[in-house]
N, C-alpha and C positions, 0 to 999 in steps of 0.2 A: 572517059574511063575505058581502059583497055578491055578487050573481050575477056581476057582471063579474069580481070577484076569483076566484070559483070557476071560471069559464070560463077565466080566464088560467092558473090552476093546472092545469086539465085539459089545456090546450094544451101547457103546459110538460112535463107528465108524458108526453104522447104523443111528445115528442121524445127521451125516454129510451130506452135499450135495454130489451129484454124483461127482462133480469136486473135492471137498475136499477128497473124498474117493480115487479117482484116484491119487491125489497128495500124499496121505498117502501111497498107494501101491508103487508108484514110489520111495518115500523116503525110505521105508523099503527095497525094492529090491536093490536100490543103496547102501545102508548101508551093506546089506548082501554080495553083490558083492565085495565091497571094503574089507570087512573082509576076504572073501575067497581068494582074490588076495594077501592080506597082510599075509596070513597064512604061517608062516615059512620063509618069506622073511625079509631081513634086511630093516629097514626104509631108505628111500632116504632123502638126505639133503633137497631136494626141498619140501618134505612133512613137514619138520620142520620149514620152513621159516615163520617168523612172529609169532611164538608161544611164544617167550620170550618177556618180557616187555623191553621197551627202557628207559633209558640205563640199561642194564642187571645188572651190578655191581655198579650202582649209578654214573658212570662216562662215559662221552662220549669217544668213542674209540680214536678219534684224540687227545683229551686232555690227555688221558692216554699215548699215544705214545710220545707226546711232553714232558710230565713230565718225562717219563722214559729216553728219550734222554737227557734232561737237567741233570738228576741225573747221567747218564753215563759220560757226559762231565765234570761234577763237579768232579767225581771220577778220571777221566783221568788227570785233572789239579793237583789234590792232589798227584798223584804218581810221 
């Protein structure tokens, strides 16, 4: 961030209420802590939960399983 950007952010932060400034500080500190903790670590599956849209591939998982099972049974009949 260029110095002018930094100074602009500082000026904007000074316009916030004390409560808003504290919330901003807490937000930034939590973000930095999370980045430090994640540095070099593999992401956990729990961290990814809920990040993909549902249904991910345009088909409900149970419908997919049922369709695959039906196709498998059809193939077995033809053999």
